[in-house]
C-alpha positions in Angstrom: 5.2 -30.4 -57.6 6.8 -27.4 -55.9 7.1 -27.6 -52.1 5.2 -24.7 -50.5 4.4 -23.6 -47.0 1.4 -21.9 -45.5 2.0 -18.5 -44.0 2.1 -20.1 -40.5 4.5 -22.8 -41.6 6.7 -20.2 -43.3 6.9 -18.1 -40.1 7.7 -21.2 -38.0 10.4 -22.2 -40.5 12.0 -18.7 -40.5 11.9 -18.7 -36.7 13.6 -22.1 -36.6 16.3 -21.0 -39.2 16.9 -17.9 -37.1 17.3 -19.8 -33.9 19.6 -22.4 -35.6 21.8 -19.6 -37.0 21.9 -17.8 -33.6 22.8 -20.9 -31.7 25.1 -22.6 -34.1 26.5 -20.0 -36.5 26.6 -16.9 -34.4 24.3 -15.1 -36.8 21.4 -13.0 -35.7 18.5 -13.5 -38.1 15.1 -12.2 -37.3 11.9 -13.7 -38.7 11.7 -10.9 -41.4 15.5 -10.9 -42.1 16.1 -11.1 -45.8 19.0 -13.5 -45.3 16.7 -15.9 -43.5 14.0 -15.6 -46.1 16.7 -16.1 -48.9 18.0 -19.2 -47.1 14.5 -20.7 -46.7 13.8 -20.0 -50.4 17.1 -21.7 -51.3 16.2 -24.8 -49.2 12.7 -25.0 -50.8 14.0 -24.7 -54.3 17.2 -26.6 -54.1 16.9 -29.3 -51.4 13.2 -29.8 -50.7 12.5 -31.5 -54.1 15.0 -34.2 -53.2 13.4 -34.8 -49.9 9.9 -34.8 -51.5 11.0 -37.3 -54.2 12.5 -39.6 -51.6 9.3 -39.4 -49.6 7.2 -40.2 -52.7 9.5 -43.2 -53.5 9.1 -44.5 -49.9 5.3 -44.1 -50.1 5.3 -46.0 -53.4 7.3 -48.9 -51.9 5.0 -49.0 -48.9 1.8 -49.0 -50.9 3.2 -51.5 -53.4 4.1 -53.9 -50.5 0.6 -53.6 -49.2 -1.1 -54.2 -52.5 1.0 -57.3 -53.1 -0.4 -58.7 -49.9 -3.9 -57.4 -50.4 -5.6 -60.7 -51.0 -4.1 -62.3 -47.9 -4.8 -59.3 -45.8 -8.4 -58.7 -47.0 -9.5 -62.2 -47.8 -12.6 -63.5 -46.0 -13.5 -67.2 -46.3 -16.8 -67.8 -48.1 -19.7 -70.1 -47.2 -18.5 -71.0 -43.7 -21.9 -70.9 -41.9 -22.5 -74.7 -42.4 -19.8 -77.0 -41.1 -18.4 -79.2 -43.9 -19.6 -82.4 -42.2 -23.2 -81.4 -42.3 -23.2 -80.8 -46.0 -23.5 -84.6 -46.5 -27.1 -85.8 -47.1 -28.2 -88.9 -45.3 -30.7 -91.4 -46.8 
């Protein structure tokens, strides 16, 4: 599955990349600068799939751990209304 951004997320990402480049690399990239857009596209195509796959693997481990403990987590004792001692009939 390709990682994609909404228009708003894309603008925020480009703004963040531009700010990072200005503060740390002495590059002035505006939100519509082709270099910033190219850098974002590179990140999305080259690096984002690794992050996505790691997140999916983490989610699988999390869910697998919860499913293993499902019976203990979701178990409810049955037929507990009557105390055990009162189930004995007296003659």
